[in-house]
C-alpha positions, 0 to 999 in steps of 0.5 A, spaced: 499 500 499 502 506 498 504 511 504 503 519 503 510 522 501 508 527 507 509 522 512 517 522 510 517 529 513 515 526 520 521 525 525 521 521 531 522 521 539 528 516 539 527 515 547 522 510 545 526 507 540 532 506 545 527 503 550 525 498 545 532 496 544 533 496 551 527 491 552 529 486 547 536 486 550 532 484 557 528 479 554 535 476 552 537 476 560 541 482 560 540 487 565 539 494 563 539 500 567 535 505 564 537 512 563 534 514 556 527 515 558 524 522 560 519 519 565 519 520 573 520 513 576 515 515 582 508 513 583 502 518 581 501 521 588 495 517 592 490 523 592 490 524 584 489 516 583 483 516 588 480 522 585 480 518 578 477 513 582 471 517 585 470 520 578 469 513 575 464 512 580 461 518 579 460 517 571 466 521 568 466 515 563 463 519 557 464 524 552 466 531 554 467 538 550 473 538 545 477 544 549 476 540 556 471 540 561 470 548 563 471 546 570 478 543 568 480 549 564 478 554 569 483 550 574 488 550 569 488 557 568 487 559 576 494 554 577 498 557 571 496 564 574 498 562 581 505 559 579 507 564 575 505 570 579 500 573 574 492 574 573 492 573 566 488 567 563 481 564 564 478 558 562 476 560 555 484 561 553 485 554 555 485 547 551 486 540 555 489 535 550 491 527 551 498 529 553 502 536 551 504 534 544 498 535 541 498 542 543 505 543 540 502 539 533 495 543 534 498 550 536 503 550 530 498 547 525 494 553 527 499 558 526 504 556 520 503 557 513 507 553 508 514 556 507 514 560 514 520 560 518 520 557 525 526 558 530 527 553 535 533 550 540 538 545 537 539 541 541 532 540 543 526 536 544 525 532 537 518 533 536 519 541 534 523 540 528 519 534 526 512 538 526 515 544 523 517 539 517 511 536 517 507 542 516 512 544 510 515 550 514 522 551 514 526 549 521 531 554 523 536 551 528 538 555 534 544 553 537 545 552 544 552 552 546 555 548 552 560 554 554 554 559 555 551 554 559 546 551 553 542 558 554 539 561 548 543 567 546 539 573 544 543 575 539 543 568 535 535 569 535 536 576 532 541 573 526 536 568 524 530 572 523 528 574 516 522 576 513 519 569 513 520 568 520 513 566 524 514 563 530 520 562 535 520 556 540 522 556 547 523 551 552 525 552 559 527 548 563 530 545 557 530 538 555 535 535 554 540 540 557 537 542 563 538 549 562 533 555 565 532 562 561 532 567 567 528 574 567 533 578 563 534 573 557 526 572 557 525 580 557 530 581 551 527 575 547 520 578 549 522 585 546 525 582 540 518 578 539 514 584 539 519 588 535 519 583 529 511 581 530 513 573 532 509 568 535 512 564 541 511 557 543 513 557 550 514 549 552 514 550 560 513 542 561 518 542 566 516 549 570 516 546 577 522 542 577 528 547 578 534 547 583 538 551 588 534 556 588 533 558 581 525 560 579 522 558 573 520 565 569 514 565 563 515 569 558 508 571 558 509 575 565 512 581 560 507 586 558 504 584 551 507 577 551 500 573 553 497 576 546 502 572 542 504 566 546 502 559 546 504 556 552 505 548 552 504 545 559 502 538 562 501 533 568 506 528 566 513 531 569 511 535 575 506 530 578 508 523 575 503 522 570 506 520 564 501 514 562 495 518 564 496 522 557 493 529 559 496 536 558 494 543 556 496 549 553 494 557 554 493 561 548 489 567 546 482 565 545 481 565 538 487 561 537 484 556 543 478 555 538 482 553 532 486 548 537 479 545 540 477 544 533 483 541 531 482 536 537 475 535 535 478 532 528 483 528 531 481 525 538 474 528 540 476 530 547 481 528 553 478 523 557 474 526 562 476 522 568 483 524 567 481 531 567 478 530 574 484 527 577 488 533 573 484 538 577 486 534 584 493 534 582 493 542 581 490 543 588 496 545 594 495 539 597 499 535 592 505 540 593 508 536 598 509 530 593 511 535 588 517 538 593 519 531 595 520 529 587 524 535 586 528 534 592 530 527 590 531 529 583 536 534 585 540 528 590 540 524 583 543 530 579 548 531 584 550 523 584 550 523 576 554 530 575 559 529 580 560 522 578 560 523 570 565 529 572 570 524 575 570 520 568 576 520 563 573 524 557 567 526 559 565 533 562 558 535 564 555 542 567 550 542 572 543 542 570 538 547 573 532 544 572 528 538 568 531 531 570 537 530 565 544 531 564 547 533 557 555 531 558 560 532 553 563 525 551 568 529 545 574 527 550 572 519 549 574 519 541 567 517 540 561 520 536 555 521 540 551 515 536 557 510 537 558 512 544 550 511 546 550 504 542 556 501 545 554 503 552 548 500 551 550 493 548 557 493 552 555 496 558 547 495 559 546 502 560 541 506 556 542 513 554 540 517 548 545 520 543 546 528 543 544 527 535 537 525 537 536 532 539 539 535 533 545 536 529 548 541 534 547 535 540 553 532 536 559 530 541 554 530 547 549 524 550 543 525 555 542 521 561 536 521 565 536 521 572 529 519 573 532 513 576 534 511 583 541 513 586 543 506 587 542 505 579 545 511 577 551 509 582 551 502 578 551 506 571 557 510 573 561 504 575 559 500 568 561 507 564 567 507 568 569 500 566 566 501 559 571 507 558 577 503 561 575 497 556 575 502 550 582 505 552 579 512 554 584 514 560 585 511 567 578 511 570 578 516 576 572 514 579 572 513 586 569 508 590 566 512 595 560 515 593 558 522 593 
């Protein structure tokens, strides 16, 4: 059967491919340490699970409005306003979707014409470029450099703006590097967006996962930006709800109406009982669980980063947010794909090649520290042994743990 040519423009998310390969090795009896997938290993907090059970018993098993239950949309707007310290949004400017990816897809579909240029971070979440290409828009990669802490350089944005530039994608805290944009940088980007009449897609899915006193700032907090911004967020990362498939976007009301119509044509609606569970997640009583998740992520980050920096050929800056480390492996003499493939096959440690996140990811790999300290320590030992077998210097991995 013929496959439409436009499908060739769709990319993929390599994390799921590597996970599948790792599962195949496990089926053969291999022990694999999973540092590839961006999924919290915590259970969804009990109060959220109980809310879903009650919702099922109360009959939330039917279709709902395409944009989401009105009460759930209002809850999302109130939560966003509270966590960003603003009073900007109402429920009419919220669309609830099965996961956050549909907001990326539908949002870009709503505002991009063929040939429009989109500036997006590279390395970055691979779905950005995938959707841009699928829509026959033009991807314009914005390089993120280790020497600048993987933060966006505003001058780099300005240098890439042309008369065809329509959309700028931001992601902070950032996947895969863990960098966080500060208020000064975002204010400069906001000025640039208004000067050149750009739409901004602000992916804030890791907004509540930051460390060392760093606070998330949203670009909509700056005057004039709400009217030109589509915010992407959801429940998966903050509340350990990856399998629930519930996300949301905040955007101008006329864009929300278009995104809801796209959802009508694609999924009809988001499951109603998960929206009730999501409303529970947004309550202050869930905050202690979220704080415990973040504190544990911080502990794991420190073990992983300190361990990586003791290994020959590897250097790693300390992430400020999300739950990923993005070390340089240039000193090992291997390219990113070779390193990641060999580490899985020879050492049983699953990670992602930096090129899974774009061409500017060459020379790096991504480790997710959404795994236990015990497994991270074991992974560091395996990496050290792997590097020794490969002749990469003499391992200085101390046997005492940080």
